C-alpha positions as CSV (number, residue, x, y, z in Angstrom):
1,M,-11.5,28.8,-9.5
2,I,-13.2,26.0,-7.7
3,N,-15.2,23.5,-9.8
4,T,-18.6,23.3,-8.1
5,K,-20.1,20.8,-10.5
6,K,-18.7,17.7,-8.7
7,I,-18.3,16.9,-5.0
8,T,-16.8,13.6,-3.9
9,L,-17.5,12.2,-0.5
10,L,-15.3,9.6,1.1
11,E,-17.1,7.5,3.7
12,T,-14.7,6.5,6.5
13,G,-17.0,5.0,9.1
14,L,-15.7,1.4,8.6
15,R,-12.2,2.6,9.2
16,D,-12.2,5.7,11.3
17,G,-15.5,5.1,13.1
18,L,-14.9,1.5,14.1
19,Q,-11.4,1.9,15.3
20,A,-12.7,3.8,18.3
21,V,-15.3,1.1,19.2
22,K,-14.2,-1.0,22.2
23,N,-16.0,-4.2,21.3
24,Y,-14.7,-6.3,18.4
25,V,-16.8,-6.0,15.2
26,S,-16.7,-9.2,13.2
27,I,-15.9,-9.5,9.5
28,K,-19.5,-10.5,8.9
29,E,-20.8,-7.3,10.6
30,R,-18.3,-5.1,8.8
31,T,-19.3,-6.7,5.5
32,L,-23.0,-6.0,6.3
33,I,-22.1,-2.4,7.1
34,A,-20.2,-2.0,3.8
35,N,-23.1,-3.5,1.8
36,G,-25.5,-1.2,3.6
37,L,-23.5,1.8,2.7
38,I,-23.4,0.7,-1.0
39,D,-27.2,0.1,-0.9
40,A,-27.6,3.6,0.5
41,G,-25.8,5.0,-2.5
42,I,-22.3,5.6,-1.1
43,R,-19.8,5.2,-3.9
44,N,-16.5,6.0,-2.2
45,I,-15.7,3.9,0.9
46,Q,-12.6,3.6,3.0
47,I,-12.9,0.0,4.1
48,T,-10.1,-0.5,6.6
49,S,-6.6,0.4,7.7
50,F,-3.6,-1.8,7.5
51,V,-2.1,-1.1,10.9
52,N,-0.8,-3.2,13.8
53,P,-3.8,-5.2,14.9
54,K,-2.4,-5.3,18.5
55,K,-2.6,-1.5,18.6
56,V,-5.9,-1.2,16.7
57,P,-7.9,-4.5,17.2
58,Q,-10.8,-3.3,15.2
59,M,-8.6,-3.2,12.1
60,S,-7.4,-6.8,12.5
61,E,-8.3,-9.2,9.7
62,S,-8.3,-6.5,7.1
63,E,-7.3,-9.0,4.4
64,E,-10.2,-11.2,5.3
65,L,-12.6,-8.2,5.2
66,I,-11.5,-7.3,1.7
67,Q,-11.9,-10.9,0.5
68,S,-15.4,-11.0,1.9
69,L,-16.6,-8.0,-0.1
70,N,-18.7,-8.3,-3.3
71,F,-16.9,-5.6,-5.3
72,E,-19.3,-3.3,-7.2
73,K,-18.0,-1.7,-10.4
74,N,-19.4,1.7,-9.5
75,V,-17.9,1.8,-6.1
76,E,-14.4,3.0,-5.2
77,Y,-12.8,1.2,-2.3
78,S,-9.8,2.4,-0.4
79,A,-7.7,1.6,2.7
80,L,-5.4,3.6,4.9
81,V,-1.7,2.6,5.2
82,F,1.0,4.2,7.2
83,N,4.1,2.3,6.3
84,L,5.7,-0.3,4.0
85,R,4.5,-3.2,6.1
86,G,0.9,-2.0,5.7
87,V,1.4,-1.7,2.0
88,E,2.7,-5.3,1.8
89,R,-0.3,-6.6,3.7
């Protein structure tokens, strides 16, 4: 039986959406997007992906992005990783 009393949405625009954008999106702009999502009521956000920045430039500086965030207690943040090197970052 499916529990229909709770649905969790995971917002992936900062990770999945931006990785396809050709122009670089700065840390400041990504932080503004994250804060806008939180202000809009989003409570589960995938912030970035720890991948090779040469292959996916939009995901470069993931560490700096995470450090720039004002972590809210009622928001769950996540990141995508594919390998041990990503986990170590």
